[in-house]
VEXDREN-2710 file (C-alpha; in Angstrom, 1 decimal):
% VEXDREN-2710
k/r/px/py/pz
1/MET/-12.3/-44.0/-53.6
2/GLY/-11.6/-40.7/-55.4
3/SER/-13.4/-41.9/-58.5
4/GLY/-16.4/-42.9/-56.4
5/LEU/-16.6/-39.5/-54.7
6/LEU/-16.4/-37.8/-58.1
7/THR/-19.2/-40.0/-59.4
8/THR/-21.3/-39.2/-56.4
9/LEU/-20.8/-35.5/-56.8
10/ALA/-21.6/-35.7/-60.5
11/ASP/-24.8/-37.6/-59.7
12/LEU/-25.8/-35.0/-57.1
13/ARG/-25.1/-32.2/-59.5
14/THR/-27.1/-34.0/-62.2
15/GLN/-30.0/-34.1/-59.8
16/ILE/-29.6/-30.4/-59.0
17/ASP/-29.6/-29.6/-62.7
18/ALA/-32.8/-31.6/-63.2
19/LEU/-34.4/-29.8/-60.2
20/ASP/-33.4/-26.4/-61.6
21/THR/-35.0/-27.3/-64.9
22/GLU/-38.2/-28.3/-63.2
23/LEU/-38.1/-25.2/-60.9
24/LEU/-37.8/-22.9/-63.9
25/ARG/-40.7/-24.6/-65.6
26/LEU/-42.9/-24.1/-62.5
27/VAL/-41.7/-20.5/-62.0
28/ASP/-42.6/-19.7/-65.6
29/ALA/-46.0/-21.4/-65.3
30/ARG/-46.7/-19.4/-62.1
31/ALA/-45.6/-16.2/-63.8
32/ALA/-47.8/-16.9/-66.8
33/LEU/-50.9/-16.9/-64.5
34/GLY/-50.1/-13.3/-63.7
35/LYS/-51.4/-12.2/-67.0
36/ALA/-54.7/-13.9/-66.5
37/ILE/-55.0/-12.5/-63.0
38/GLY/-54.2/-9.0/-64.2
39/GLU/-57.0/-9.3/-66.8
40/ALA/-59.4/-10.4/-64.1
41/LYS/-58.4/-7.6/-61.8
42/ALA/-58.8/-5.1/-64.8
43/ARG/-62.4/-6.3/-65.2
44/GLU/-63.1/-5.3/-61.5
45/GLU/-61.9/-1.8/-62.1
46/THR/-64.6/0.9/-62.4
47/ALA/-64.4/3.8/-64.9
48/ASN/-63.1/6.1/-62.2
49/ALA/-60.8/3.9/-60.0
50/GLN/-58.1/1.3/-60.3
51/VAL/-57.9/-1.8/-58.2
52/SER/-54.7/-2.0/-56.2
53/LEU/-52.4/-4.9/-57.2
54/LEU/-51.4/-5.3/-53.5
55/ARG/-53.0/-8.0/-51.2
56/PRO/-50.8/-8.0/-48.1
57/ASP/-53.3/-10.1/-46.3
58/ARG/-53.3/-12.9/-48.9
59/GLU/-49.5/-12.7/-49.3
60/ALA/-48.9/-13.1/-45.6
61/MET/-51.3/-16.0/-45.2
62/LEU/-49.6/-17.7/-48.2
63/ILE/-46.1/-17.3/-46.8
64/ARG/-47.3/-18.5/-43.3
65/LYS/-48.8/-21.6/-45.0
66/LEU/-45.5/-22.3/-46.8
67/LEU/-43.5/-21.8/-43.7
68/ALA/-45.7/-24.4/-41.8
69/MET/-45.0/-27.1/-44.4
70/PRO/-42.5/-29.9/-43.8
71/ARG/-39.0/-29.2/-45.0
72/GLN/-35.7/-31.0/-44.9
73/ALA/-33.2/-28.2/-45.2
74/ALA/-34.6/-24.9/-46.6
75/SER/-34.5/-22.1/-44.0
76/ASP/-37.4/-19.8/-43.2
77/GLY/-35.5/-16.9/-44.6
78/VAL/-34.9/-18.4/-48.1
79/VAL/-38.6/-19.5/-48.3
80/VAL/-39.7/-15.9/-47.6
81/ARG/-37.2/-14.3/-50.0
82/ILE/-38.0/-16.7/-52.8
83/TRP/-41.8/-16.2/-52.5
84/ARG/-41.5/-12.5/-52.1
85/GLU/-39.7/-12.3/-55.4
86/LEU/-42.2/-14.7/-57.0
87/ILE/-45.0/-12.4/-55.8
88/SER/-43.1/-9.3/-56.9
89/GLU/-42.7/-10.8/-60.4
90/ASN/-46.4/-11.8/-60.6
91/LEU/-47.5/-8.3/-59.6
92/ARG/-45.1/-6.8/-62.3
93/ILE/-46.8/-8.9/-64.9
94/GLN/-50.3/-8.1/-63.6
95/GLY/-49.7/-4.4/-63.6
96/GLY/-47.6/-4.1/-66.7
97/ALA/-50.2/-2.2/-68.7
98/ASN/-50.3/0.5/-66.0
99/GLY/-46.6/0.8/-65.3
100/GLY/-46.5/-1.7/-62.5
101/LEU/-45.6/-0.8/-58.9
102/HIS/-43.3/2.0/-57.8
103/LEU/-41.5/2.4/-54.4
104/ASN/-41.1/5.9/-53.0
105/LEU/-38.4/6.3/-50.3
106/SER/-37.7/9.4/-48.2
107/THR/-34.3/10.9/-48.3
108/ALA/-34.3/11.2/-44.5
109/GLU/-32.4/9.2/-41.9
110/HIS/-31.6/5.5/-42.7
111/SER/-32.5/5.8/-46.4
112/LYS/-30.1/3.0/-47.4
113/GLU/-31.5/0.6/-44.8
114/VAL/-35.0/1.5/-45.8
115/LEU/-34.2/0.6/-49.4
116/VAL/-32.9/-2.8/-48.3
117/TRP/-36.0/-3.5/-46.2
118/ALA/-38.3/-2.3/-49.0
119/ARG/-36.6/-4.6/-51.5
120/GLU/-36.8/-7.6/-49.0
121/ARG/-40.5/-7.0/-48.6
122/PHE/-41.6/-6.0/-52.1
123/GLY/-39.0/-7.6/-54.3
124/PHE/-36.9/-6.2/-57.1
125/ALA/-39.6/-5.9/-59.7
126/PRO/-41.0/-2.4/-58.6
127/SER/-39.2/0.7/-59.8
128/PHE/-38.0/3.0/-57.1
129/GLY/-37.1/6.6/-56.4
130/TYR/-36.6/9.1/-53.6
131/VAL/-38.9/11.9/-52.5
132/ASN/-37.9/15.0/-50.5
133/ASP/-40.0/14.5/-47.4
134/ALA/-42.8/12.6/-45.8
135/THR/-45.5/14.9/-47.2
136/ALA/-44.4/14.0/-50.7
137/ALA/-44.3/10.3/-49.8
138/ILE/-47.8/10.3/-48.4
139/GLN/-49.1/12.2/-51.5
140/ALA/-47.4/9.7/-53.8
141/ALA/-49.0/6.8/-51.9
142/ARG/-52.5/8.0/-52.8
143/ASP/-51.9/6.5/-56.2
144/VAL/-52.7/2.8/-56.1
145/ARG/-49.6/2.1/-58.2
146/HIS/-47.3/3.5/-55.5
147/ILE/-45.9/2.3/-52.2
148/SER/-44.1/4.7/-49.9
149/VAL/-41.6/3.5/-47.3
150/LEU/-40.5/5.7/-44.5
151/SER/-38.4/5.3/-41.4
152/LEU/-39.8/5.6/-37.9
153/ASP/-36.8/7.4/-36.7
154/PRO/-38.1/10.2/-34.4
155/ARG/-35.6/12.6/-36.0
156/GLY/-38.0/12.5/-39.0
157/GLY/-40.8/13.9/-36.9
158/ALA/-44.3/12.6/-36.3
159/TRP/-45.0/12.4/-40.0
160/TRP/-47.2/9.3/-39.3
161/ALA/-49.8/11.4/-37.4
162/ARG/-50.7/13.0/-40.8
163/LEU/-52.3/9.7/-41.8
164/LEU/-55.1/10.6/-39.3
165/ALA/-56.3/13.1/-41.9
166/GLU/-55.8/10.7/-44.9
167/PRO/-59.0/9.0/-46.0
168/LYS/-57.3/6.1/-47.9
169/VAL/-53.5/5.9/-47.3
170/ARG/-52.7/3.4/-44.5
171/ILE/-49.7/1.6/-43.1
172/ILE/-49.7/-1.9/-44.7
173/ALA/-46.4/-3.4/-43.7
174/ALA/-43.8/-3.1/-40.9
175/LEU/-40.1/-3.4/-41.8
176/PRO/-37.9/-5.2/-41.6
177/GLU/-40.4/-7.9/-42.2
178/LEU/-38.7/-10.9/-40.5
179/SER/-37.5/-9.0/-37.5
180/SER/-39.1/-9.8/-34.1
181/ALA/-37.9/-6.4/-32.8
182/ARG/-39.8/-3.1/-32.9
183/PRO/-40.4/-1.9/-36.5
184/HIS/-37.9/0.5/-37.8
185/ALA/-39.9/1.6/-40.9
186/VAL/-43.3/1.1/-42.4
187/ALA/-44.8/0.9/-45.9
188/LEU/-47.8/3.0/-46.9
189/ALA/-50.4/2.4/-49.7
190/ALA/-53.9/3.4/-50.7
191/ILE/-55.6/0.2/-49.5
192/GLN/-57.5/-0.8/-46.4
193/PRO/-55.7/-3.5/-44.5
194/GLU/-57.5/-6.7/-43.9
195/PRO/-57.2/-9.0/-40.8
196/THR/-55.0/-12.1/-41.2
197/GLY/-55.0/-13.6/-37.7
198/ASP/-51.6/-12.2/-36.7
199/ASP/-51.3/-8.5/-37.2
200/MET/-50.0/-5.3/-35.6
201/THR/-52.3/-2.3/-35.7
202/PHE/-50.7/1.2/-35.6
203/TRP/-52.3/3.7/-33.3
204/VAL/-51.5/7.4/-32.6
205/SER/-52.1/9.4/-29.5
206/ASP/-51.3/13.0/-28.4
207/SER/-51.9/12.1/-24.7
208/ALA/-49.6/13.9/-22.3
209/GLU/-49.3/10.7/-20.2
210/HIS/-46.0/8.7/-20.2
211/GLU/-45.8/5.9/-22.7
212/ASN/-45.9/3.3/-20.0
213/LYS/-49.1/4.8/-18.5
214/ILE/-50.8/4.7/-21.8
215/ILE/-49.8/1.1/-22.4
216/GLU/-51.2/0.3/-18.9
217/ALA/-54.5/2.1/-19.8
218/LEU/-54.7/0.2/-23.1
219/GLY/-54.1/-3.1/-21.2
220/GLN/-57.1/-2.3/-19.0
221/ARG/-59.2/-2.0/-22.1
222/GLY/-58.1/-5.3/-23.5
223/PHE/-55.2/-4.3/-25.7
224/ALA/-51.7/-5.7/-25.7
225/ALA/-49.6/-2.7/-26.8
226/GLU/-46.0/-1.7/-27.3
227/TRP/-44.5/1.8/-27.8
228/LEU/-42.9/2.4/-31.2
229/CYS/-42.0/6.1/-31.5
230/THR/-42.5/9.5/-29.9
231/ALA/-41.9/12.8/-31.8
232/GLN/-43.2/16.3/-31.6
233/GLY/-45.5/15.5/-28.6
234/LEU/-47.2/12.6/-30.4
235/LYS/-46.8/8.9/-29.7
236/LEU/-47.1/5.9/-31.9
237/PHE/-48.0/2.5/-30.5
238/GLY/-48.4/-1.0/-32.0
239/LEU/-51.5/-2.9/-30.8
240/MET/-51.3/-6.6/-31.1
241/GLY/-54.0/-8.0/-33.4
242/TYR/-56.2/-6.3/-36.0
243/VAL/-58.2/-3.5/-34.4
244/GLN/-61.0/-1.7/-36.2
245/GLU/-60.5/2.0/-36.9
246/HIS/-63.6/3.0/-34.9
247/ASP/-63.1/0.7/-31.9
248/GLU/-65.0/2.4/-29.0
249/ARG/-62.4/1.2/-26.5
250/LEU/-59.9/3.7/-28.0
251/ALA/-62.3/6.7/-27.5
252/ALA/-61.3/7.4/-23.9
253/LYS/-60.6/11.1/-23.2
254/SER/-57.4/10.0/-21.4
255/PHE/-56.0/9.0/-24.8
256/GLY/-55.9/12.6/-26.0
257/SER/-57.8/14.7/-28.4
258/LEU/-55.9/13.7/-31.4
259/SER/-55.7/9.9/-31.7
260/GLY/-56.6/7.1/-34.0
261/ILE/-55.7/4.0/-36.0
262/ILE/-53.5/4.6/-39.1
263/GLY/-53.1/1.1/-40.5
264/ALA/-52.2/-2.5/-39.7
265/ALA/-49.5/-4.9/-40.9
266/PRO/-49.6/-8.7/-41.0
267/ARG/-46.7/-10.5/-39.2
268/ILE/-44.9/-13.4/-40.7
END
């Protein structure tokens, strides 16, 4: 009986070894395509501008597709983590000639948690560093090679309202990615978010009305909304779905004189 058990374990381990070998071959083949993709993206660049490596819309739809596939044992979490790392490595290869991607994290509240969430979302391939404040983080995100990740802790102030004056920098991800709770941090980049079919749009208002009143008013205009943060007299809400930046339904005077959409994040 003992010998049979050992034989069974040995056979199972042999199968795992064979699968590991095949997995490595496939991972390497996938990574090799990164170079060709990087060259194709380089051809799309103009003389004055670089094309961002990031495609959060495509990434989200890929991961959703994988999560919907039949599985015997692998959890959702491991599927997301593995493919986030594969995507991260692919982007490293694509952007190698220009230094790859770089994560900027604020030294404000929850910086350790923000780093963990950023690594979970963007993988371990990007380099990272800390910036002194939200202003520096937003400035860094104007470079298409940079991603800035900041906490939504109200003690950090209403830094997110500054994105209303930014022509290109937008929120592209809500963190932690796999949490169904209210986002605790967001990622910024110099790209325009694209709709994926399941998104959260970020909207700022300086209305003096209570958050619940604003949510009610948004509901009357066809929006499902949740309050995310209030700081320095400004309020940040998440609107369910992808909302265009110039949606006329958000132009009501009751929503304040300083309001607008500052990005959108796909949900997994």
